[in-house]
Every structure is written in structure tokens, then in C-alpha cells.
C-alpha angles and dihedrals in degrees: 000000000000130000095230117141118239089258093051092047092050091049093049095046099042104027087232111148124199126230099217092181093065110044119173120220105210097186140357120210130172098202121070098221093049089046091053091050091049090049091052090049094052093045090053095041098054121052099193097070128119090228093083 
């Protein structure tokens, strides 16, 4: 077992590199519960995420 982070593991397995200088904020929400629901929505909507 390695000690790679999820991001490192994703990068090694998929060859997907991240552009850390241009992050995209998909949604901004003040309230925690609404923020969690929005996060679930975006995880399910996009299939190229590392949250799989």
C-alpha cells in the first residue's frame, strides 16, 4: 500500500494533470447543508471528478 493522496493516485492512474493556477469555483453557498447538496449535485453531474 502506498501513501499517495487521492489526487496523486488519480494523476498517476489517469495521466490527468491539474492546472493549479486556474481553479474553477462551481458554486458558492453560505449554508453548510445547501453546500453539501450542491457538492453532491456536482459530483453526480460530472463523471471526470476524482471524488468517484
